[in-house]
C-alpha positions, 0 to 999 in steps of 0.5 A: 500499500502507498500513501495518496501523496505518493500515488499522486506524485507517481501519477504526475510522473507518468505524464512527464514523458512517454505514453501509457494505457489507463484502463477503466474498471467498473468494480472491485474485481475488475480493478484487481484484475487490471492491477495484477495485469501491471497497468501503471494507473486505472480510471473510473468509468461513469458509464460502466458503473451506471450499467452495473447499477442498472442505470443509464449513463449520466444518471448516477447521484453524486453520492453514489458515484463517490462511493464508487470512486472510493471503492476503486481507490481502496481496491488498488491502494498502490496504483493511482486512480483517476476519476471521471467526475463529469461536470463536477455534479454542480452548477454554482461555484460553491457546490463545484468547489466543494464536490471536487474537494470531496472527490479529492478526499476519496484518495484519487490521484486525479480527476476530470471535469468536462464542459458538458452540461447534461442538459440535452437542449444545451449540451455544452456550457458556453465557451466563457462559462466552461473556462470559468469552471476550469478556473474554479476547479483549479482553484479548488485542487490547489486549495486542497494542497494535495497535488491532485492532477486536474484533467479538463474534457472538451466534449464537442465531438459527443454532443453533436456540435456542427464542427467539433474539431475547431471547437474543441481545440479552442476550448483545449487551448483555453483550458490549458491557459486556465490551469488544467494539468491534462487536456482531453477531448473524447472523440478524435479517431483519425491521426490528423484529428489527434494530432490537432488536439495534441497541438492545441494543448500547448505542450500539456499532456493529452488523453486520448480515449479509444472506444473501439478499434480505430485502426491505430495501435498504442504506438501509433497514438504515442507517436502522435503525441498523446501522453495517456490512453483511456478506453472509457466504457470499452471494457464494460461494453465488451463484457455486456457484449458477450453476455448479450451474445451468450443469452441470445444464444441460450434463448435459442437453445444453444450453449455454444458461447460457453466454449472457451470461457475462463475456467473457475479455478483460474478465477477462484485461484486469482481471487484467493491469492489476491485476498491473501495478498491483502491479508483479508 
């Protein structure tokens, strides 16, 4: 086990050079499994957790989300965890700052704040409001004195903006100036778009998220200048996809999808050894 301050220091160093993959577990078992695989950092997935709880994405209350984030931090006490903290679960300044502090208090090494409102009629905060919110987040993180890494997310690709790349780049540049440590724009899939996003970050680390097979490898994305790669809900969707295929086959009278599944002794052996290592 390491202290939160040590994990935050480690997490900051991971962004200093090279490129690392940061997968997103949705429960304690998946977090422990990913830790054992050797990933240097993990991140929460708001969608993956929502589905675990039988809810749609964006429909998890603050208290539930904070509980999940704390569970992920506690599950991997020697690995930095970044929190997908959506829009901070707040509109007013005081609540945004207070919620960020509560997220930091879970022990996360970093957290992200996005410019999506959650309102389908006005899905993005306007430009000035979005910048102001990142400045508020910066002040809240600094006031904590913890060194938690602040990621700013520009969401135009995901919310139907008519010309998302220029808007994303404009916002990322402004977010960099507003004090974000890391810049993140979910959605770019081509080398040209990824390169543009990296350039807009003004030399600060960039997170690229990969939801599906986009024809690029980790080395390809690293060569384009990204420092961090996350996968959001992709692992959770892979699990749900396999579950859906298996249940469809079962309804049709077939057990074929159960061929080649991981044997129970392998799973039991891993979790038994993992519990013993934790002294539980």
